[in-house]
C-alpha positions in Angstrom: 85.3 119.0 129.3 88.2 121.4 129.3 89.7 123.5 126.5 93.2 124.9 126.3 95.4 126.9 124.1 99.2 126.7 124.2 102.0 128.4 122.3 105.0 126.2 121.8 108.4 127.2 120.3 111.9 126.0 120.0 115.0 127.6 118.4 118.6 126.9 118.1 121.7 128.0 116.4 124.5 125.5 115.6 128.1 126.5 115.0 129.3 123.0 114.3 127.5 121.8 111.2 130.2 119.5 110.1 128.6 116.6 112.0 126.7 114.3 109.5 124.3 111.4 110.0 121.4 113.2 111.6 119.4 116.5 111.3 122.0 119.2 112.1 121.1 122.5 110.5 122.9 125.8 111.2 119.7 127.5 112.3 116.3 126.1 113.3 113.1 127.8 114.6 109.7 126.4 115.1 106.5 127.8 116.6 103.1 126.1 117.0 99.7 127.0 118.4 98.2 124.0 120.2 94.5 123.5 120.7 93.9 121.1 123.6 90.7 119.2 124.6 90.4 117.3 127.8 87.5 115.0 128.5 87.0 113.1 131.7 85.4 109.8 130.8 85.0 108.8 134.4 86.8 109.9 137.6 89.8 107.6 136.8 90.0 108.0 133.0 90.8 111.1 131.0 91.0 111.5 127.2 93.1 114.4 125.9 93.4 115.4 122.3 95.9 118.0 120.9 95.9 119.6 117.5 98.9 121.8 116.6 99.6 124.1 113.6 102.6 126.3 113.0 105.7 127.0 111.0 109.3 125.9 111.1 112.4 127.5 109.5 115.4 125.5 108.7 118.4 127.6 107.4 116.0 130.3 106.1 113.6 127.8 104.4 110.2 128.0 106.0 107.4 125.4 105.8 104.2 124.7 107.7 103.9 122.1 110.4 101.1 120.3 112.0 100.7 117.6 114.6 98.0 115.7 116.5 98.0 113.3 119.4 95.5 111.5 121.6 96.3 110.5 125.1 94.3 108.1 127.3 95.3 108.6 131.0 94.0 106.1 133.5 94.5 106.2 137.3 94.8 102.5 138.3 95.1 103.1 142.0 96.0 106.1 144.1 99.7 105.8 143.3 99.7 104.2 139.8 98.8 105.5 136.4 98.8 104.0 132.9 98.9 106.1 129.7 98.6 105.3 126.0 99.4 108.0 123.4 99.0 108.0 119.7 100.2 110.8 117.4 101.4 112.1 114.1 103.4 115.1 113.1 105.7 116.6 110.5 108.1 118.7 112.5 111.8 118.3 112.1 113.5 116.2 114.8 117.0 115.2 115.7 116.5 111.8 114.1 114.9 113.2 110.9 116.1 114.4 107.6 114.8 117.9 108.2 111.6 119.8 107.3 108.7 117.8 106.0 109.8 114.7 108.0 106.6 112.8 108.9 106.4 110.6 111.9 103.7 108.6 113.6 104.0 107.0 117.0 102.4 105.0 119.7 103.7 105.0 123.3 102.6 103.4 126.5 103.7 104.0 130.1 103.0 102.7 133.6 104.0 105.0 136.5 104.3 103.8 140.1 106.4 104.7 143.1 109.5 102.7 143.9 
């Protein structure tokens, strides 16, 4: 098993706040501390779990954030991989209404050379 720690941050300042219809604050800042656990289930299958905690500030209004995800990464052949990822978080996003927006997701991918 492997353990990891990562600091993540994003920040932006927007001079054009007249656009409406999606999350468009004048100022945004987020920082999170991520705890990562990787566990090889066999030579071709790895499980990775991430737990994140932090803060976000939207136009001088600060709130806590958290997120978690689980990734299953499988090497199918030497040049092909399949991944399935499940997660949940409450960070603001471009398609959200701002701070406190909760989202859950599932994604799958298949990677291969062309």
